[in-house]
N, C-alpha and C positions, 0 to 999 in steps of 0.2 A: 683653146678650142679650135677644132678643125671641122669645118662644115662643107667646104667647097670640093672635097674629094669624092668622086663618084663611087669608087669601090670601097665598101665598108671595111674590108680587111686592110686596105691601104691606110685608111683613116686610123684604124687601131694600131697599125705598125708605126705611124707617125707619133701617136700618143705614147706608145711603148718607149719611145726615146726619152720621155720625161721621167722614166722610172729607173733608178740606178740598178735595181736587181736584174734588169734585162741587159745590162752592159756586157755581160759575159757571153751573150748569145750572138751567134753569127747571123748575118742577114737571112740565110736560108732557114735557120732555126726560128727567127722571128716570124718568117712567113708561116711556118707550121703552127707556132704558138698563137698567132693572131686568129687562126681559125677555131681556137678553143676558148677565146676570151671575148667577153662582151663589153660594150661601152655604155655608161649610164651617167646622166646628170641628175643630181638630187637637190631638192630645195633645202634651204636653211631650216633646221629643226627636224629633218627626217631622221628617224632611227634606222640605222643600217642593220644592227643586230641588238637583240635584247638579252640581258643577262638571264640565264636559265632556259632560254629557248634553244632548240636544236638548230645548229648552224650548218651550212653546207657551202659557204662561199668565202673566198679570200678577196679582199678589196685592195687594189693598188690606187693610191690617191694621186690624181693628176693635178687637181686644183682644189682649193678650199682647205678648211680645217675640220678635223674630226676629233671629237672629244670622247675620251674613254672614262666611264664612271662605273663604280662598283658599289653595291649596297652593303653598308656595314651591318653589324649584328643588331644595332638599335634602329635600323630602317633608314638611316640617312644615306644620301648619295655622296660618295667620296670621289673627287676628281683624281684619277690616276695619271692621266697623260693627255696631251694634245698632239696630234700628228697632222702634218701638212704635206705639201707636194713631195712626192717621191717615197712616202712611207707606205707601209702595208698594215692592214688591219684584218684580223680574223684568220691568221695563219693556221691556228690549231684545228680549225674545222676541216682542213684538207687531210689532216693526219689522223684525227680521231673522231669518233661519232659520239661526242659528249656535248652536254649543254654549254652554251656560251658562258664564259667566265666573267664577262662584263658587258655593259651597254655601250655601244658606239653610236654617236649622234653627230650629224653634220651641223656645226655651229655657224657655218657660212654656206652659201650655195656651193656645191662641190661637184666635181667631175671625177669619175673613176673608171677603172677597168676591173672587171670581175671575172674570176676564175672559179667555177663551181667544182665541187668534189667530183661530180659525174664527168665533167669535161677533163678534169685532172686525171681521173682513172683511165679515160680514153687515151689521153696523152701518154700515160704510163705504158699502156698496151702497144700503141702505135709508134711512139718515139721515146723509149726509155731513157736515152741519153739526155734529151731535153728535160724530161721530168726530173731526172737526177739533178740537173743544174738548178731547177726550181726548188727542189727539196734542200739542196745545199744552201741556197739563199734564205730559205725559211729558217733553217738551223742557225745560220749566222745572225739573222734578225732576232730570233728568240734568245740566243746566247747573249747578244748585246743587251737586250732588255733585262735578262736575268742578272747580268753583271751590274747594270745600273740599279736595279731594284735591291740587290744585295748591298750595294753601297749606301743606298738610302735607308735600308733596314738597319744597317750597322750604325748610322748616324743617330737614329731614334734611340738606340740603347746605349749611347755613350755615357 
């Protein structure tokens, strides 16, 4: 947590150092991106996004644990994953205008940086090179998750 910095963008830039996806950005690019990202603390139990609801935000986890659950056909909630510091949640909402595929809940008090679709589209218009870096990081994250899921799926049908 960073509370003693007067400039809110400086605070966000400091927090961005906790997110591996920002490692490829230069200090100047971090300056630009910091003006498009917001900071939020969330209490334990807060639902960040609900399965089936329309989403418009990508969450970068700075602190805490976020649990991802999906409702099964019989109505039970199935735990898909838990993400902690450095992870991202809600990537698809920046790319497509579809309902959330799962519910994300803070199971601990959490701190995050949030990039909304509207701010991402502004970034695309004003700084396409930075936005492209963000998209590449989203693609890498989704690819890693798909690879992991494919492995788990194969294990189920052995």
